[in-house]
C-alpha positions as CSV (number, residue, x, y, z in Angstrom):
1,M,-0.2,0.0,-0.3
2,G,1.1,3.1,-1.0
3,L,1.8,6.7,1.2
4,M,-0.8,8.2,-0.5
5,D,-3.4,5.4,-0.4
6,K,-2.2,5.2,3.3
7,L,-2.8,8.4,4.3
8,F,-5.6,9.5,2.8
9,G,-9.3,6.6,3.7
10,K,-7.6,4.0,4.7
11,Q,-7.6,2.2,8.4
12,H,-4.5,1.6,10.4
13,K,-4.6,-1.8,11.3
14,K,-4.0,-1.2,15.1
15,A,-7.2,0.6,15.3
16,P,-9.4,-1.7,16.1
17,P,-12.5,-1.8,13.6
18,A,-15.6,-1.6,16.0
19,Q,-13.8,0.5,18.4
20,V,-14.1,3.4,15.3
21,V,-17.7,2.1,14.8
22,E,-19.0,3.0,17.8
23,E,-16.9,6.4,18.0
24,E,-16.1,7.6,14.7
25,P,-20.0,9.7,14.5
26,V,-18.6,11.5,17.6
27,Q,-15.9,12.9,15.7
28,V,-18.4,14.3,12.9
29,V,-19.7,17.8,13.8
30,Q,-22.9,18.0,11.6
31,P,-24.1,21.6,10.5
32,P,-28.1,22.7,10.7
33,A,-28.7,23.2,7.0
34,P,-25.3,24.5,5.8
35,P,-25.2,26.0,2.3
36,E,-23.2,24.0,-0.2
37,E,-20.6,26.4,-0.2
38,E,-19.8,25.9,3.6
39,N,-20.1,22.2,3.4
40,S,-17.4,22.2,0.8
41,A,-15.3,24.0,2.9
42,A,-15.8,22.5,5.6
43,E,-14.7,19.3,3.8
44,A,-11.9,20.8,2.6
45,V,-10.3,21.7,5.7
46,L,-10.3,18.0,7.1
47,L,-7.5,15.9,7.0
48,P,-6.9,12.1,7.0
49,R,-6.7,10.4,9.8
50,L,-4.0,9.7,11.6
51,E,-2.0,6.5,9.4
52,D,1.5,4.6,9.7
53,E,3.7,6.3,12.4
54,L,2.2,9.1,13.3
55,L,-1.0,7.2,13.9
56,E,2.2,5.3,15.8
57,L,3.2,8.2,17.4
58,W,0.0,9.2,19.0
59,D,-0.5,5.7,20.3
60,R,2.4,5.9,22.2
61,W,1.9,9.2,23.8
62,S,-1.7,9.1,24.6
63,G,-2.6,5.5,24.9
64,S,-5.5,3.9,23.7
65,A,-7.5,7.1,23.0
66,L,-8.7,8.0,19.9
67,P,-6.8,9.4,17.3
68,P,-7.8,13.2,17.0
69,I,-9.5,14.4,13.2
70,L,-7.1,17.2,12.1
71,S,-8.3,20.5,10.7
72,L,-6.4,23.4,8.5
73,A,-8.7,25.9,10.2
74,G,-8.4,24.6,13.3
75,D,-10.9,26.3,15.9
76,M,-11.5,28.3,13.0
77,D,-14.7,29.0,10.6
78,P,-13.8,27.7,7.8
79,N,-15.3,29.7,5.2
80,S,-13.1,32.8,7.1
81,L,-9.8,31.5,5.9
82,P,-7.9,33.2,2.6
83,L,-8.2,30.0,0.8
84,N,-11.1,29.0,-1.2
85,A,-11.8,25.6,-1.5
86,E,-10.2,24.0,-3.8
87,T,-7.0,25.5,-2.8
88,L,-7.6,23.9,0.6
89,S,-8.5,20.7,-1.1
90,E,-4.9,20.8,-2.0
91,E,-3.5,22.7,0.9
92,Q,-5.0,19.2,3.0
93,M,-3.1,16.6,0.6
94,R,0.2,18.3,0.7
95,L,-0.1,19.2,4.9
96,A,-0.9,14.9,4.8
97,V,2.2,14.3,2.8
98,R,4.3,17.1,5.1
99,L,3.0,15.6,8.2
100,G,3.6,11.7,6.8
101,Q,7.2,12.5,6.7
102,D,8.3,14.6,9.4
103,A,6.1,11.4,11.4
104,K,8.3,9.0,9.9
105,E,11.6,11.0,10.2
106,R,11.0,11.6,13.8
107,S,9.6,7.7,14.1
108,R,13.0,7.1,12.8
109,K,15.0,9.1,15.2
110,L,13.0,7.2,18.1
111,A,14.4,3.8,15.8
112,E,17.3,4.6,16.6
113,L,17.8,5.6,20.3
114,E,15.5,2.5,21.0
115,K,18.2,0.2,18.6
116,K,20.8,2.6,21.3
117,N,19.6,1.4,24.1
118,E,18.7,-2.3,23.2
119,E,22.6,-2.8,22.7
120,Q,23.8,-0.6,25.6
121,E,21.6,-3.3,27.6
122,E,23.3,-6.3,25.7
123,E,26.7,-5.2,26.5
124,K,25.1,-5.2,30.4
125,E,25.9,-1.3,30.2
126,E,24.0,1.5,31.8
127,Q,20.9,2.4,30.5
128,T,19.7,5.7,29.1
129,P,16.0,5.9,28.7
130,V,14.6,7.0,25.6
131,S,14.0,10.8,25.6
132,M,13.3,13.3,23.2
133,D,12.2,17.2,23.6
134,A,8.9,18.2,21.8
135,E,9.4,19.2,18.3
136,C,7.0,22.2,16.5
137,K,6.9,22.5,12.7
138,C,5.7,24.3,11.0
139,Y,3.8,24.4,7.3
140,L,2.7,27.6,4.6
141,S,0.8,26.9,1.9
142,K,1.9,27.3,-1.5
143,S,0.1,30.3,-1.8
144,L,2.0,32.1,1.7
145,M,-0.5,33.3,3.0
146,M,-0.8,30.6,5.9
147,A,1.3,29.3,8.6
148,W,0.2,26.3,10.7
149,V,2.1,24.7,13.6
150,F,1.5,20.7,14.7
151,V,3.4,20.2,18.0
152,F,4.9,16.3,18.3
153,P,5.1,15.1,22.2
154,P,7.8,15.2,23.8
155,I,9.1,11.0,24.5
156,G,9.6,10.1,28.1
157,E,11.9,12.7,30.1
158,G,12.1,14.9,27.2
159,K,11.1,19.0,27.4
160,G,8.0,20.3,26.7
161,I,7.1,22.6,24.1
162,N,7.4,26.8,25.0
163,A,6.5,29.4,23.3
164,N,10.3,30.2,22.1
165,S,10.3,26.9,20.6
166,I,7.4,28.2,18.8
167,G,8.5,31.6,18.2
168,G,11.9,30.4,16.8
169,T,10.3,27.6,14.3
170,L,8.0,30.8,13.1
171,E,11.1,32.9,12.2
172,K,13.4,30.3,11.0
173,N,10.3,29.7,8.7
174,G,9.9,33.5,8.1
175,V,6.9,33.8,9.3
176,K,6.6,37.2,10.2
177,T,3.3,39.2,9.4
178,G,-0.1,38.3,10.3
179,I,0.7,35.8,13.6
180,D,-2.0,35.0,16.4
181,Q,-0.8,35.8,19.4
182,K,-4.0,33.1,20.8
183,A,-3.3,30.3,18.7
184,I,0.2,30.4,19.9
185,I,-0.5,30.3,23.9
186,S,-3.4,28.0,23.3
187,L,-0.1,25.5,21.6
188,L,1.5,25.7,25.3
189,G,1.1,22.6,27.6
190,D,0.1,19.8,26.7
191,S,-2.0,20.7,23.3
192,Y,-0.1,18.1,21.0
193,F,-1.1,16.3,17.9
194,R,-3.2,19.7,16.7
195,L,-2.5,21.5,13.3
196,V,-3.2,25.1,14.4
197,P,-3.1,27.9,11.9
198,V,-1.3,30.2,14.1
199,A,-0.8,33.2,11.1
200,I,-3.2,34.2,8.0
201,G,-2.3,36.7,5.6
202,T,-4.4,39.5,4.1
203,P,-5.4,38.3,1.0
204,P,-5.9,41.1,-2.1
205,V,-8.7,42.4,-2.6
206,E,-9.9,41.5,-6.0
207,G,-10.8,44.7,-8.1
208,T,-13.1,45.1,-11.5
209,D,-12.9,44.7,-15.3
210,G,-14.8,47.3,-16.8
211,Y,-17.5,46.5,-18.5
212,V,-19.6,48.0,-21.8
213,V,-23.6,47.7,-20.4
214,E,-25.5,48.2,-24.9
215,H,-28.3,49.5,-25.6
216,F,-29.3,47.9,-28.8
217,P,-28.8,44.4,-30.0
218,R,-26.6,43.2,-31.6
219,E,-29.1,41.0,-34.6
220,V,-31.8,42.3,-36.2
221,V,-34.8,41.0,-34.6
222,H,-37.4,40.4,-36.9
223,E,-40.9,41.7,-35.5
224,V,-44.0,41.1,-37.7
225,C,-46.4,43.6,-36.9
226,V,-50.0,42.0,-36.0
227,K,-52.6,44.3,-37.1
228,E,-55.9,45.0,-34.7
229,D,-58.1,41.9,-36.2
230,G,-55.4,39.6,-35.0
231,T,-53.8,39.1,-38.4
232,A,-50.2,39.4,-39.1
233,D,-48.8,41.7,-41.1
234,Y,-45.4,40.3,-42.8
235,R,-44.5,42.9,-44.7
236,T,-44.2,45.6,-41.7
237,Q,-41.5,44.1,-39.6
238,N,-38.2,45.4,-37.5
239,Y,-35.3,45.2,-40.0
240,V,-34.2,48.8,-39.4
241,K,-32.4,49.7,-36.2
242,T,-32.6,53.2,-37.0
243,V,-30.6,55.9,-34.5
244,Q,-31.1,59.8,-34.2
245,A,-27.7,61.5,-34.5
246,G,-26.3,62.0,-30.3
247,E,-28.3,58.8,-29.2
248,L,-27.4,56.8,-26.8
249,I,-25.4,53.1,-27.9
250,C,-23.5,51.9,-25.2
251,D,-22.5,53.2,-21.4
252,M,-18.6,51.9,-20.4
253,V,-18.8,51.0,-16.8
254,L,-15.3,52.0,-15.9
255,P,-12.8,49.5,-14.0
256,V,-12.3,49.3,-10.4
257,P,-8.6,48.7,-8.8
258,G,-8.4,46.0,-6.8
259,Q,-6.4,45.8,-3.3
260,N,-2.7,44.3,-2.1
261,G,-2.1,42.2,0.2
262,C,0.1,40.9,2.2
263,R,1.4,36.9,2.5
264,V,2.5,35.8,5.9
265,D,6.3,36.4,5.2
266,G,6.0,39.7,4.1
267,T,6.0,39.9,0.5
268,V,3.2,42.1,-1.3
269,A,0.3,39.9,-2.3
270,E,-0.1,42.1,-5.7
271,A,-4.0,42.4,-7.0
272,R,-5.3,41.3,-10.4
273,K,-4.4,44.3,-12.7
274,V,-7.8,45.1,-13.9
275,N,-8.7,45.5,-18.0
276,P,-10.8,48.6,-19.5
277,A,-13.8,47.4,-20.8
278,K,-13.5,47.1,-24.8
279,V,-16.0,49.7,-26.3
280,P,-17.0,48.4,-29.5
281,R,-16.9,52.0,-31.8
282,G,-17.4,51.8,-35.1
283,K,-17.9,54.1,-37.8
284,N,-20.5,57.2,-37.6
285,T,-20.0,57.0,-33.6
286,K,-18.3,58.9,-30.9
287,F,-17.3,58.9,-27.5
288,S,-19.9,61.4,-24.6
289,E,-17.5,64.6,-22.8
290,D,-16.7,62.3,-20.0
291,G,-15.6,59.7,-22.0
292,L,-18.1,56.6,-20.4
293,Q,-21.3,56.8,-23.6
294,L,-20.5,55.4,-26.8
295,L,-23.2,57.6,-29.0
296,A,-24.6,57.8,-32.5
297,G,-22.4,60.9,-34.7
298,E,-24.6,60.5,-37.5
299,T,-28.3,59.5,-37.9
300,G,-28.5,56.4,-40.3
301,H,-29.1,52.3,-39.5
302,L,-26.9,50.9,-36.1
303,I,-26.1,47.5,-37.3
304,Y,-23.0,45.5,-35.3
305,H,-20.4,44.4,-37.9
306,N,-16.5,43.2,-37.1
307,S,-17.0,43.5,-32.8
308,V,-18.1,46.9,-33.1
309,F,-21.3,49.1,-33.8
310,Q,-21.9,51.2,-36.6
311,V,-24.3,54.1,-37.8
312,M,-24.2,53.0,-41.5
313,K,-26.2,56.5,-43.2
314,V,-26.4,54.5,-46.3
315,F,-29.1,51.5,-45.6
316,E,-27.6,48.3,-47.2
317,V,-30.3,45.6,-48.3
318,P,-28.0,43.3,-50.4
319,G,-31.2,41.6,-52.0
320,D,-34.6,42.2,-52.9
321,V,-36.9,43.5,-50.6
322,D,-39.9,40.9,-50.2
323,Y,-40.2,38.8,-46.8
324,S,-36.8,38.0,-45.8
325,C,-37.0,41.8,-44.2
326,G,-40.4,43.9,-44.6
327,N,-40.8,47.2,-45.1
328,I,-37.9,49.4,-44.9
329,D,-38.2,53.2,-43.5
330,F,-35.1,54.5,-43.4
331,P,-33.9,58.0,-42.5
332,G,-31.1,58.2,-44.8
333,D,-30.1,56.7,-48.4
334,V,-31.1,53.4,-49.2
335,H,-29.7,51.2,-51.4
336,I,-31.2,47.9,-52.7
337,Q,-29.1,45.7,-54.2
338,G,-32.3,43.4,-55.9
339,D,-35.9,44.0,-56.4
340,V,-38.9,45.7,-55.0
341,R,-41.6,43.3,-54.8
342,D,-44.9,43.4,-55.2
343,G,-47.1,45.6,-52.2
344,F,-43.6,46.4,-50.2
345,E,-42.8,49.9,-48.9
346,V,-39.7,51.7,-48.9
347,K,-39.5,55.4,-47.3
348,A,-35.7,57.5,-47.1
349,Q,-35.5,60.9,-46.0
350,G,-32.7,60.3,-48.8
351,S,-32.0,58.7,-52.0
352,I,-33.3,55.2,-52.8
353,L,-30.9,53.1,-55.3
354,V,-32.9,50.4,-56.5
355,D,-30.1,48.0,-59.0
356,G,-33.4,45.8,-59.5
357,M,-36.4,46.5,-60.7
358,V,-39.9,47.5,-58.9
359,E,-42.8,46.0,-59.1
360,G,-46.8,47.0,-57.2
361,A,-44.3,48.8,-54.7
362,S,-44.3,51.8,-52.9
363,L,-41.3,54.0,-52.7
364,E,-41.0,57.5,-51.0
365,A,-37.9,59.5,-50.7
366,G,-37.1,63.0,-49.4
367,E,-34.3,63.3,-52.8
368,D,-33.5,61.3,-55.3
369,I,-34.9,57.9,-56.9
370,I,-32.8,55.7,-58.8
371,I,-33.8,52.6,-59.9
372,A,-31.5,50.6,-62.2
373,R,-34.4,49.0,-64.5
374,G,-37.7,49.7,-64.6
375,V,-41.1,49.6,-62.6
376,V,-44.3,47.8,-64.1
377,G,-46.0,48.4,-61.8
378,D,-49.8,46.5,-62.2
379,N,-51.9,49.8,-62.1
380,R,-50.4,49.2,-57.9
381,A,-47.4,51.2,-58.1
382,V,-47.2,54.6,-56.1
383,L,-43.3,56.5,-56.2
384,R,-42.3,60.2,-54.7
385,C,-39.5,61.7,-54.9
386,G,-38.3,65.5,-53.7
387,H,-35.6,65.6,-56.3
388,D,-35.4,63.3,-59.4
389,L,-35.8,60.0,-60.8
390,K,-34.2,58.2,-63.2
391,T,-34.7,54.8,-64.5
392,K,-35.0,52.9,-67.4
393,Y,-39.4,52.1,-68.2
394,I,-41.9,52.9,-66.7
395,E,-44.8,50.8,-67.2
396,S,-48.5,51.6,-65.1
397,C,-48.0,53.7,-62.4
398,E,-48.3,56.5,-60.4
399,L,-45.1,59.6,-60.2
400,Y,-44.9,62.4,-58.5
401,V,-41.9,63.7,-58.9
402,G,-40.3,66.8,-57.2
403,G,-37.3,67.8,-59.9
404,C,-36.7,66.4,-63.7
405,L,-37.9,62.8,-64.7
406,Y,-35.6,60.7,-66.5
407,A,-36.7,57.5,-68.4
408,D,-36.0,55.3,-71.7
409,S,-39.8,54.8,-72.3
410,I,-43.0,56.2,-70.4
411,I,-46.8,53.0,-70.7
412,M,-49.6,54.1,-69.8
413,S,-48.8,55.5,-66.3
414,D,-49.3,58.6,-64.5
415,I,-47.2,60.9,-63.7
416,F,-46.9,64.5,-62.1
417,C,-43.6,66.0,-62.2
418,D,-42.7,70.2,-60.6
419,D,-39.4,70.9,-63.5
420,S,-38.9,68.9,-66.8
421,I,-39.4,65.3,-67.8
422,Q,-37.2,63.9,-70.9
423,V,-37.3,60.6,-72.4
424,E,-34.7,60.8,-74.9
425,N,-32.8,57.4,-74.7
426,G,-33.1,53.8,-75.7
427,R,-36.7,54.3,-77.4
428,G,-38.0,57.3,-75.9
429,S,-41.7,56.8,-76.2
430,I,-45.0,58.4,-74.2
431,I,-47.7,55.8,-74.6
432,G,-51.1,55.9,-73.2
433,G,-51.5,57.9,-69.4
434,S,-51.3,60.9,-68.1
435,I,-48.1,63.9,-68.3
436,T,-48.5,66.4,-65.8
437,V,-45.4,68.7,-65.9
438,A,-44.4,71.8,-65.2
439,R,-42.2,73.5,-67.8
440,R,-40.7,71.3,-70.2
441,L,-41.8,67.8,-71.7
442,R,-39.4,66.6,-74.5
443,A,-39.6,62.5,-76.3
444,K,-38.3,61.0,-78.9
445,V,-42.2,59.6,-79.3
446,I,-45.3,60.6,-77.8
447,G,-48.6,58.6,-79.0
448,A,-49.1,55.2,-80.3
449,R,-49.9,54.4,-83.8
450,S,-53.0,52.1,-82.6
451,G,-54.6,55.4,-81.5
452,R,-54.0,55.0,-78.0
453,I,-54.8,58.8,-76.4
454,T,-52.0,60.7,-74.2
455,R,-52.8,63.7,-72.3
456,V,-50.3,66.1,-71.6
457,V,-50.8,68.6,-69.0
458,L,-47.7,71.7,-68.9
459,G,-47.9,74.7,-66.5
460,V,-49.2,72.8,-63.5
461,S,-46.5,71.8,-60.8
462,A,-48.1,68.9,-58.3
463,Y,-46.0,70.1,-55.1
464,L,-47.8,73.8,-55.9
465,Q,-51.0,72.5,-56.0
466,K,-51.1,69.9,-53.5
467,Q,-50.3,73.2,-51.3
468,L,-53.0,75.2,-53.2
469,E,-55.6,72.5,-52.6
470,E,-54.1,72.1,-48.1
471,I,-54.8,76.1,-47.9
472,R,-58.4,76.4,-49.9
473,H,-59.4,73.0,-47.9
474,D,-57.8,75.3,-44.8
475,L,-59.7,78.5,-45.4
476,E,-63.3,76.3,-45.8
477,E,-63.0,74.6,-42.4
478,C,-62.4,77.5,-41.3
479,A,-65.6,79.4,-42.5
480,K,-67.7,76.5,-40.8
481,E,-66.1,77.5,-37.8
482,K,-66.1,81.0,-37.7
483,K,-70.4,80.2,-38.7
484,Q,-70.2,78.1,-36.1
485,N,-68.4,80.3,-33.2
486,E,-71.4,83.0,-34.4
487,L,-74.2,81.3,-33.5
488,D,-72.2,80.0,-30.1
489,I,-72.2,83.7,-29.1
490,T,-75.6,84.6,-30.6
491,Y,-77.3,82.0,-27.9
492,L,-75.5,82.9,-25.2
493,S,-75.9,86.3,-25.3
494,G,-79.5,86.0,-24.9
495,F,-78.3,85.1,-21.1
496,S,-76.8,87.4,-18.3
497,G,-76.8,87.0,-14.8
498,D,-74.8,83.3,-14.5
499,E,-71.2,83.3,-14.5
500,N,-71.0,79.9,-15.4
501,I,-72.5,81.5,-19.2
502,K,-70.8,84.5,-18.7
503,Q,-67.3,83.0,-18.9
504,R,-68.2,80.5,-21.3
505,L,-69.1,84.0,-23.8
506,T,-65.6,85.0,-22.9
507,K,-64.2,81.6,-24.2
508,A,-66.4,81.7,-27.6
509,K,-65.7,85.5,-28.2
510,F,-61.5,84.5,-28.0
511,R,-61.9,81.6,-30.4
512,R,-63.8,84.1,-33.3
513,S,-60.7,86.2,-32.4
514,S,-57.9,83.0,-32.8
515,I,-60.3,82.1,-36.2
516,E,-60.2,85.6,-37.7
517,M,-56.5,85.3,-37.5
518,R,-56.1,82.3,-38.6
519,E,-58.2,83.0,-41.8
520,I,-55.6,86.1,-42.0
521,E,-53.1,84.5,-42.9
522,F,-54.1,81.5,-44.4
523,T,-55.8,84.0,-47.2
524,K,-51.8,85.4,-47.3
525,R,-50.2,82.5,-47.9
526,L,-53.3,81.6,-51.0
527,K,-52.2,84.7,-52.6
528,R,-48.5,84.7,-52.6
529,L,-48.8,80.8,-53.9
530,E,-50.7,82.1,-56.3
531,E,-48.8,85.1,-57.2
532,E,-45.5,82.5,-57.4
533,G,-47.2,80.4,-60.1
534,L,-45.4,79.4,-62.7
535,D,-44.7,81.0,-65.7
536,L,-46.9,79.2,-68.1
537,A,-44.6,80.9,-71.1
538,Q,-41.5,78.6,-69.8
539,C,-44.0,75.5,-71.1
540,Q,-43.2,74.0,-74.2
541,I,-43.0,70.5,-75.6
542,D,-40.5,68.7,-78.3
543,A,-41.6,65.1,-80.1
544,D,-39.4,63.8,-82.8
545,I,-43.0,62.3,-83.7
546,I,-46.1,62.8,-82.6
547,Y,-49.3,60.5,-83.1
548,P,-52.9,60.6,-82.5
549,V,-54.7,60.8,-80.1
550,T,-52.4,63.6,-78.1
551,K,-54.1,66.4,-75.9
552,V,-52.6,69.4,-74.7
553,S,-53.6,71.1,-71.9
554,I,-52.3,74.2,-70.5
555,G,-54.3,76.4,-68.1
556,E,-57.4,76.2,-69.7
557,R,-57.5,75.4,-72.9
558,T,-56.6,72.1,-74.5
559,W,-55.1,71.3,-78.1
560,T,-55.8,68.3,-79.6
561,L,-53.1,66.7,-81.9
562,D,-55.4,64.6,-84.2
563,I,-52.7,63.5,-87.1
564,V,-49.4,63.0,-86.9
565,H,-46.5,65.7,-86.2
566,Q,-43.1,65.7,-86.8
567,D,-40.2,67.2,-85.5
568,Y,-42.9,69.0,-83.1
569,R,-41.6,71.8,-81.2
570,A,-44.2,74.4,-79.7
571,R,-44.3,77.1,-76.9
572,F,-47.3,78.6,-75.3
573,N,-47.5,82.5,-76.1
574,K,-48.8,84.2,-73.6
575,K,-50.5,87.1,-75.1
576,T,-52.4,85.2,-77.5
577,G,-53.4,82.4,-75.6
578,E,-52.1,79.6,-78.4
579,L,-49.8,76.9,-78.4
580,T,-47.1,77.7,-81.1
581,E,-44.9,75.4,-83.0
582,C,-41.6,76.9,-83.9
């Protein structure tokens, strides 16, 4: 049987089994419902039973008494020790081995004395009683955070232990700080075969690393919109994470430095160095003035890529706008690398670039719309942009363009353009539908040989018309409110003496003043817009060929072109009120 096997769990042959079975429960103290951590610490401090030479020394000194159970904690609470359960388990093994080695060495010395005594007896010399002084041993933990003392008892007429012996042993082993005087005093007298912690160091107080509190998820979570009737709208999904300039993305928590401790040999036990937070700062993000917040530097789409947060001013859709991403509403530019499928919506405060085509969808841009292929709207597509719109073909859709429109062909569509329309590349044809343009219309071909009616309206700005319609509507609402207010005032004026009626009358008169002020303001705006109306002299239509039936309207006049016109160039003459070819 090896030494390790003997030290752990194996009972010595000299210990009577019956006695151990009867008395062992007395030695085990079961604390009432201790926490799991306390259990593990308590188990880790108990050394194996005395075995081999250590047990023989105990039996020789104590007689038939049961051997003690040694504990790394002594009389202390195991959880108050500066070592965790794992470290205590390692020290348990180390101390068991070292105690066994020291006991073996002491037994060897004792055997030599006994042998010498036997030799003297054989030679009929005077026999010297076998005696050995008490021996103090000091054991230090691997981390030098604890020191224990174990005292072997004297044999025969040997001297007992004293304070000087214990102090000398501690000094010899380099123990300088954290010495417990009460523990040393407890070792004096007949306190043998006890493992007593006599010095405890001050463990370092570990600090905490800095960390980041992220206020946006790293991955996009698609949330399907549920309508009031309980049906799911899979086109409306939370695909865009929009952040405004200056919006909080992350909070940085500063690291907390630790405090150094002191080992029992007087050396410094350094606390672990703490690390600052690793800030996921990417493109278009910035720090707050105190450096503790990561903010959006621009308004845009927030993404987490390459371990950092980035704010993209251009929202990139890697494929089609379909059920995989849902509708898009973005405060910047949108770049769609595929198509915009039927029934979906794309809104952007900036521009919209589509590498593919647009089906029966809705696009709305604050600036430009550029479509690489074209629009096949199936009478469901509606496109609006604040500036220019460029595409190859436009078919069966409705367009509102704040700037100029550039296309290769327009077929059966309703177009409203606040500047000019140019259909000159490719086929350059406009067939059917209605074209409303503020200034100039230029195309290769207008109309079709089949005689399909094509309507052209010049000198009308859709944006201006919309503003005028809104103001006229507001004036109508003011007139209705004013009429109702006059009725209220007439009714309330018929009563007198009631304080509540007087208050209502005062409010009605104040409201009349407010309505009149709004009416005056709307009237001024209407007059200003009407005066700033388009100069009809700028209206012109140019085409290489115009097929009948094409109807051209300017103001209240309409001209029907019922024959084929080649190289048609016409301007509106304000003096004559006629569309004049030139």
